[in-house]
ZARO-465716 format. One record per residue (C-alpha): residue in one letter; y, z, x. Coordinates in pm, whole numbers, padded with zeros to 5 digits, always signed. Example, Ala and Ser with C-alpha at 12.3 -4.5 7.8 and 13.67 -1.06 7.14 Angstrom:
% residues 2
A-00450+00780+01230S-00106+00714+01367
//
This chain:
% residues 189
V+02711-03287+02259L+02391-03243+02061T+02471-03155+01702V+02190-03049+01469L+02211-02944+01107M+02024-02641+00974P+02087-02626+00597V+02077-02274+00454D+01924-02157+00127Y+02153-01867+00036W+02351-02078-00211D+02039-02159-00417Y+02123-01880-00664L+02409-02097-00796G+02152-02304-00986W+02081-02596-00753K+01827-02577-00472D+01921-02777-00162T+01611-02984-00084L+01678-02960+00292A+01755-02587+00303S+01528-02334+00467P+01519-01954+00465V+01442-01981+00839H+01784-02143+00892S+01957-01872+00685Q+01780-01603+00888R+01884-01770+01215Q+02249-01787+01103R+02243-01417+01012A+02083-01333+01348Y+02364-01513+01532A+02621-01315+01331A+02444-00985+01394R+02428-01056+01768R+02800-01136+01777G+02863-00815+01581D+03088-00983+01326R+02839-01039+01040S+03032-01362+00967V+02805-01602+00775Y+02952-01894+00580T+02932-02270+00526P+03016-02500+00689Q+02969-02283+00996M+02917-02432+01340V+02767-02213+01611V+02850-02361+01953N+02579-02312+02218G+02440-02016+02024D+02759-01816+02075E+03102-01885+01926H+03133-01978+01558V+03397-02196+01393V+03451-02363+01057G+03263-02689+01108S+03511-02898+00909R+03809-02799+01125E+03805-03060+01399G+04065-02892+01619E+03876-02560+01617V+03548-02737+01689L+03693-02929+01985A+03852-02612+02124A+03522-02421+02095L+03337-02704+02269A+03594-02699+02551R+03540-02321+02594A+03159-02346+02597E+02984-02261+02921P+02819-02560+03089F+02440-02570+03075S+02260-02412+03369A+01933-02592+03287S+01854-02960+03252V+01585-03087+03017D+01405-03415+03078L+01210-03540+02775K+00928-03795+02793I+00689-03913+02527S+00349-04068+02596D+00072-04178+02361M-00035-03820+02296V+00232-03575+02406V+00601-03486+02408E+00674-03346+02754A+00983-03140+02837T+01055-03062+03200V+01313-02785+03235D+01489-02728+03566G+01771-02496+03662T+01870-02133+03663L+01905-01857+03411P+02233-01671+03360E+02276-01363+03576G+02090-01064+03438R+01845-01277+03237N+01488-01343+03341M+01349-01548+03049A+01455-01809+02796T+01271-01945+02494I+01191-02315+02485Y+01226-02446+02129F+01089-02774+01998L+01285-02918+01705R+01153-03188+01476I+01458-03370+01342E+01509-03598+01045E+01755-03858+01165E+01923-03914+00828A+01879-03792+00472M+02068-03865+00150V+02082-03576-00095A+02204-03590-00455I+02405-03272-00513G+02322-03104-00843R+02584-02828-00868G+02891-02683-00704E+03206-02850-00573N+03011-03162-00469A+02810-03198-00793G+02728-03556-00879R+02785-03683-00525K+02532-03807-00272I+02581-03651+00069R+02453-03806+00392Y+02303-03552+00632V+02241-03641+00998N+02011-03471+01254V+01856-03231+01005V+01623-02978+01167R+01298-02992+00972N+01102-02761+01199L+01202-02525+01479Q+00920-02378+01682P+00898-02194+02013I+00668-02368+02262G+00701-02142+02562M+00904-01914+02783W+01096-02031+03089S+01180-01810+03386G+01393-02052+03588G+01306-02322+03838T+01109-02628+03733E+00851-02599+03457T+00693-02844+03212F+00619-02772+02846R+00406-02996+02624M+00381-03050+02251P+00135-03284+02074K+00310-03602+01964S+00126-03566+01633K+00352-03265+01552L+00653-03497+01573M+00496-03759+01349L+00378-03522+01070K+00647-03630+00825G+00729-03964+00982D+01023-03828+01179A+01089-03991+01512R+01356-03767+01662C+01296-03445+01847A+01496-03205+02059V+01424-02925+02301L+01652-02622+02334V+01650-02365+02612Q+01785-02048+02456I+01838-01695+02578E+01693-01439+02337D+01626-01069+02333Q+01570-00792+02080D+01912-00869+01931G+01808-01225+01845P+01911-01573+01957G+02185-01602+02217A+02332-01865+02446I+02179-02210+02466V+02159-02299+02836G+01995-02643+02813A+01907-02912+02561A+01791-03271+02520V+01717-03504+02231M+01494-03809+02207D+01396-04073+01953W+01034-04163+02028R+01065-04510+01874G+01307-04615+02146G+01223-04355+02409S+01589-04255+02440
//
């Protein structure tokens, strides 16, 4: 299980701006809801493999959703050299699909945030695997293909963790995630 956190900015109007939040994350959450047709957007929301959503703090619901998730049809092998992050994707696309987007995620391993307002005001919250940047790096049509990203993109803010997602998308927005991998370049794992 690869869990990443994408803090949303739509609560900023309450008077405290989450320092990790991004309008890109809010837009992505709304796109998932629109694709599902339920318009259900809330926090803490967990979207499992780009499909089913559950309340992220309800362990039983999360475990049940994970058990129902389709297995990946693509494997992702990540390697990092002196200059490049290399993702080799191998596998098949779901029936009826002919392309998937390959996303590169720059991840902050851990962040402590002092909460300024709301039900957690005055507390420091520890965030783990925070997505700091999500960027498409190519399109995959099945089989074996290698995608490359400059290692310098990973090191821009001193982050050492990255992930690659293989995600089905169309005019309705992001859909099922069919492959993923994560790596910490400091340890190569």
